[in-house]
C-alpha positions in Angstrom: 0.2 0.1 0.1 0.9 3.8 -1.0 0.5 6.6 1.5 1.0 10.1 1.4 -0.5 13.3 -0.7 -1.4 14.1 -4.3 -2.1 16.8 -5.9 -5.1 17.3 -8.4 -6.2 20.4 -10.6 -10.1 20.0 -9.4 -12.2 18.7 -6.0 -13.5 16.2 -8.4 -10.6 13.5 -8.3 -8.5 11.9 -5.5 -5.4 9.7 -5.9 -5.5 7.5 -9.3 -3.9 4.7 -10.7 -4.1 2.7 -13.9 -5.2 -1.2 -12.9 -4.7 -2.6 -16.4 -8.1 -2.1 -17.4 -9.4 0.9 -16.3 -7.9 3.9 -14.3 -9.5 4.2 -10.7 -9.0 6.5 -7.8 -9.9 6.0 -4.0 -8.6 3.5 -2.1 -10.9 1.0 -1.4 -13.3 0.6 1.2 -11.9 4.0 2.6 -11.8 6.2 -0.5 -9.5 9.0 -0.5 -10.0 12.3 1.8 -10.3 15.7 1.2 -8.2 17.4 3.9 -8.5 20.8 1.9 -10.2 22.5 -1.1 -8.5 25.6 -2.6 -9.7 27.8 -5.4 -7.8 25.6 -8.3 -5.7 22.6 -6.2 -7.2 20.4 -3.8 -4.7 17.7 -1.8 -6.2 14.3 -0.8 -4.7 11.5 0.8 -5.3 7.7 0.0 -3.8 4.4 1.1 -4.3 2.0 -1.9 -3.2 4.0 -4.9 0.0 5.1 -6.9 0.5 9.3 -7.2 -0.7 10.3 -10.7 -1.9 14.1 -11.3 -5.6 14.4 -12.1 -7.3 17.0 -14.2 -10.8 18.3 -13.4 -13.8 16.0 -13.9 -15.8 16.4 -17.4 -18.2 19.2 -17.6 -20.6 16.4 -17.7 -19.7 14.4 -14.6 -22.1 12.5 -12.8 -21.9 13.2 -9.0 -23.3 10.6 -6.6 -23.9 11.1 -3.1 -23.0 7.6 -1.3 -25.7 6.8 1.8 -25.5 4.3 4.5 -28.4 1.6 3.3 -29.6 -1.9 5.1 -29.8 -5.8 4.2 -33.6 -5.0 3.9 -33.3 -2.9 1.3 -31.8 -5.6 -1.4 -35.1 -7.0 -2.7 -36.3 -8.7 -5.8 -36.1 -6.2 -8.6 -33.5 -4.4 -6.9 -30.2 -3.5 -9.0 -27.1 -3.4 -7.0 -23.3 -4.2 -7.2 -21.6 -6.5 -5.1 -17.8 -6.6 -4.3 -17.1 -10.7 -3.2 -14.8 -13.3 -3.2 -15.4 -16.5 -5.3 -16.4 -19.5 -3.3 -15.6 -23.3 -3.8 -18.7 -24.0 -5.1 -18.7 -21.1 -7.6 -21.1 -18.5 -5.8 -19.7 -15.6 -4.3 -19.3 -14.2 -0.6 -20.3 -10.5 -0.7 -17.6 -8.3 1.0 -19.7 -4.7 0.0 -22.9 -4.0 -1.7 -24.1 -0.9 -3.5 -27.8 -0.4 -4.1 -28.8 1.9 -7.7 -31.6 4.0 -8.1 -33.8 3.8 -11.0 -31.8 6.1 -12.8 -28.9 4.4 -12.8 -30.1 0.9 -13.8 -27.5 -1.1 -15.8 -24.6 0.7 -14.7 -21.8 -1.6 -14.9 -23.8 -4.7 -15.6 -21.9 -8.2 -15.4 -19.2 -9.9 -13.6 -15.7 -9.1 -13.5 -12.4 -9.1 -11.5 -12.0 -6.3 -8.9 -9.3 -5.1 -6.9 -10.6 -4.7 -3.3 -8.9 -7.9 -2.2 -6.6 -10.0 -3.9 -9.2 -12.3 -6.5 -12.2 -10.4 -5.7 -14.7 -9.6 -8.0 -17.5 -7.3 -8.9 -21.1 -8.3 -9.9 -23.7 -5.7 -11.1 -27.4 -7.0 -11.7 -30.6 -7.0 -11.1 -31.9 -9.3 -7.6 -33.9 -12.3 -9.4 -34.2 -14.2 -5.7 -33.9 -13.4 -2.3 -33.7 -15.5 0.9 -32.8 -15.3 4.6 -30.0 -17.3 5.4 -28.3 -18.1 9.2 -26.0 -15.3 8.7 -27.5 -12.6 6.4 -29.2 -12.9 3.0 -28.6 -15.0 -0.3 -29.6 -13.8 -3.4 -29.1 -14.1 -7.0 -28.1 -11.9 -9.0 -28.8 -11.7 -12.7 -27.4 -10.0 -15.4 -26.8 -9.5 -19.3 -24.1 -12.8 -20.0 -25.5 -14.8 -16.8 -26.1 -15.0 -12.7 -24.3 -15.0 -9.4 -25.3 -16.8 -6.5 -24.3 -14.4 -3.6 -24.4 -14.6 -0.1 -24.3 -11.1 1.8 -22.8 -11.8 5.7 -25.3 -9.6 7.9 -22.4 -7.8 8.9 -21.2 -6.8 4.9 -21.6 -2.9 4.3 -24.3 -2.0 2.3 -24.7 1.6 0.6 -27.1 3.2 -1.5 -26.2 5.7 -4.4 -28.3 8.9 -5.3 -28.0 11.9 -7.2 -25.5 14.1 -6.1 -24.0 17.6 -7.0 -20.2 19.0 -6.7 -21.7 20.8 -3.4 -21.2 17.6 -1.7 -17.4 17.6 -2.0 -15.9 19.3 1.4 -13.0 19.2 3.8 -13.2 15.7 5.0 -15.3 14.4 2.4 -14.5 10.6 1.4 -14.5 10.2 -2.5 -13.9 7.2 -4.8 -13.8 7.4 -8.5 -13.4 4.4 -10.8 -12.4 4.2 -14.7 -10.8 7.5 -15.0 -9.6 8.1 -18.6 -6.3 9.1 -19.1 -6.0 12.0 -21.1 -2.8 12.8 -23.9 -0.9 15.0 -21.1 -0.9 11.6 -18.7 -3.7 13.4 -16.3 -7.0 11.6 -15.8 -10.7 12.9 -16.3 -13.6 11.4 -14.5 -16.9 10.7 -15.6 -18.4 9.7 -12.1 -17.6 11.2 -8.9 -18.7 9.2 -5.6 -19.0 11.3 -2.5 -19.8 10.0 0.6 -22.8 11.6 2.9 -21.9 10.4 6.3 -20.2 7.2 5.2 -17.1 6.1 3.3 -17.7 5.2 -0.2 -16.8 1.3 -0.3 -14.8 -0.4 -3.2 
């Protein structure tokens, strides 16, 4: 893990790195903290990202507020994203769950590798089935190329994404940015910025 400070040109971005299949910013479950915001430059601290200079977000960037949610919010028909670990039987055990509003249906649909932990994955899809288990909730997530059975332990963090705006970003805020695009000058530009509203953005 790498610590320290990264300097960015706009308070929409934190520390960034290239994961090989896209560019991300933040530090997983804790995100990047915003200690101070200046007129042109902000400094953020992060623990799981290499230092890369970042440019301001796209004028059409989507600002998303991240709020606390609960297992009870995960119901058939819900669209969710689950960071998980593969199990021997082919299922997944959730590490974090993110619930999406209707305006974000289809975001990230599918199953892929993720870097929250070694061998971890991310599955975004619609809840087709949901049953109570001895240690939380068991769901079947359906996405365009298939489906996954996922156990969600009762202690797993569950958050909800809701529409936000630039004003969400204040000193001390936690942010997370995924899939920032590298520009010709080597800086990164974000299309979506997640800002914690009383919680740390997971991932």
